[in-house]
C-alpha positions as CSV (number, residue, x, y, z in Angstrom):
1,M,32.7,-7.5,-36.9
2,K,32.2,-4.9,-39.7
3,Q,35.9,-4.8,-40.3
4,L,36.1,-8.6,-40.4
5,L,33.3,-8.7,-42.9
6,Q,35.1,-6.2,-45.1
7,W,38.4,-8.2,-44.9
8,V,36.5,-11.4,-45.8
9,V,34.8,-9.7,-48.8
10,T,38.0,-8.1,-49.9
11,G,39.9,-11.4,-49.7
12,W,37.2,-13.1,-51.6
13,I,37.4,-10.5,-54.4
14,L,41.2,-10.7,-54.7
15,T,40.8,-13.2,-57.4
16,Y,39.3,-10.4,-59.5
17,P,42.3,-8.1,-59.3
18,S,41.1,-5.2,-61.5
19,I,38.7,-4.2,-58.8
20,A,40.4,-5.5,-55.6
21,F,43.1,-2.9,-55.5
22,A,42.0,-0.1,-53.2
23,A,38.5,-1.5,-52.9
24,E,36.3,-0.3,-50.0
25,W,33.3,-2.6,-49.9
26,I,30.3,-1.0,-48.1
27,A,27.3,-3.2,-47.1
28,V,24.2,-1.5,-48.6
29,A,21.4,-4.0,-48.4
30,T,20.3,-7.6,-47.5
31,N,17.3,-9.0,-49.2
32,S,14.6,-11.3,-47.8
33,V,16.4,-14.5,-48.7
34,G,19.7,-13.3,-47.1
35,D,21.6,-12.2,-50.2
36,Q,24.0,-9.4,-49.3
37,F,24.7,-6.4,-51.6
38,F,28.0,-4.4,-51.3
39,V,29.3,-1.5,-53.3
40,D,33.0,-0.6,-53.7
41,K,32.7,3.0,-52.7
42,N,36.1,3.8,-54.3
43,S,34.8,2.6,-57.7
44,I,31.9,5.1,-57.9
45,Q,32.6,7.5,-60.8
46,R,30.5,9.9,-62.8
47,K,31.0,9.6,-66.5
48,G,28.7,12.1,-68.3
49,D,25.1,11.4,-67.3
50,A,26.0,8.0,-65.9
51,V,27.5,6.7,-62.6
52,W,29.8,3.6,-62.9
53,Y,30.5,1.3,-60.0
54,W,31.3,-2.2,-58.9
55,E,28.9,-4.3,-56.8
56,Y,29.5,-7.5,-55.0
57,R,26.5,-9.8,-54.3
58,R,26.9,-12.7,-51.9
59,F,24.2,-15.3,-52.4
60,S,22.9,-17.2,-49.3
61,E,22.1,-20.2,-51.7
62,P,23.4,-21.0,-55.2
63,N,21.9,-18.5,-57.6
64,N,22.7,-19.5,-61.2
65,A,19.5,-17.9,-62.4
66,F,21.1,-14.5,-61.9
67,F,23.3,-15.1,-64.9
68,E,22.2,-14.8,-68.5
69,E,24.6,-17.5,-69.6
70,P,24.5,-21.1,-68.3
71,I,27.2,-21.8,-65.6
72,N,27.7,-25.5,-64.8
73,Q,28.7,-25.0,-61.2
74,P,26.7,-23.6,-58.3
75,V,27.3,-19.8,-58.0
76,Y,27.5,-18.2,-54.6
77,G,28.7,-14.8,-55.5
78,A,29.0,-12.2,-58.2
79,V,31.1,-9.2,-58.8
80,I,29.4,-6.8,-61.2
81,Q,30.3,-3.6,-62.9
82,W,27.3,-1.4,-63.7
83,S,26.6,2.0,-65.1
84,V,23.4,3.7,-64.1
85,D,21.5,6.8,-65.4
86,C,20.5,8.3,-62.1
87,R,17.5,10.2,-63.5
88,S,15.8,7.1,-65.1
89,Q,17.5,4.7,-62.7
90,V,18.2,2.3,-65.6
91,Q,21.4,0.4,-65.2
92,R,23.5,-1.4,-67.8
93,L,25.5,-4.5,-67.0
94,R,29.1,-4.0,-68.0
95,Q,31.2,-6.8,-66.5
96,L,30.3,-9.8,-64.4
97,A,32.3,-12.5,-62.6
98,A,30.7,-15.6,-61.0
99,Y,32.2,-17.2,-57.9
100,A,31.9,-20.7,-56.3
101,Q,31.3,-21.3,-52.6
102,D,35.0,-21.7,-52.0
103,R,35.5,-18.2,-53.4
104,K,37.2,-19.2,-56.6
105,A,36.3,-17.5,-59.8
106,I,34.2,-19.7,-62.1
107,Q,33.7,-17.5,-65.1
108,T,33.9,-13.9,-66.2
109,F,31.9,-12.0,-68.8
110,D,32.6,-8.6,-70.4
111,Y,29.6,-7.0,-72.0
112,G,30.8,-3.5,-72.6
113,D,28.1,-1.3,-74.2
114,A,26.1,-4.4,-75.2
115,G,25.2,-5.4,-71.6
116,S,21.5,-5.9,-70.7
117,L,19.5,-3.0,-69.2
118,A,17.6,-3.2,-65.9
119,Q,15.5,-0.9,-63.8
120,P,15.4,-2.1,-60.2
121,R,12.0,-2.2,-58.6
122,P,11.6,0.6,-55.9
123,G,12.1,-0.9,-52.5
124,S,14.3,-3.8,-53.7
125,S,17.8,-4.3,-52.6
126,A,19.1,-3.6,-56.1
127,H,17.2,-0.3,-56.0
128,K,18.9,0.6,-52.7
129,V,22.2,0.0,-54.3
130,V,21.3,2.4,-57.2
131,E,20.1,5.0,-54.7
132,Y,23.4,4.6,-52.7
133,V,25.6,5.2,-55.8
134,C,23.5,8.0,-57.2
135,N,23.4,9.9,-53.9
136,Y,27.1,9.3,-53.1
């Protein structure tokens, strides 16, 4: 079952080729509403004081509120590139891709060094992802 899930996730991500090549998606957390959080363990890289990585979130219900920009279709998944300072546990949004229920890319965003900052709340699924990549 785990291998099947990895194949499904990898297939879903193939429409975002820059991260699909050699991706190894690891399930890290599921939140209380059933959203799943995965990390591509092959993408985890230390760059100075930060760790960069790709995350995939599969939403159990449409979650357009996750995005800063309006998207005029229901969003069921997101592939996100983050960088995180493991000491402060503050992460910066670098790139983001929104996906529809049929696994087709809807829209992509490239924020670079201007992406928003976040500090996941301890105990949250996002915090578990940060802990995973920082301890990897």
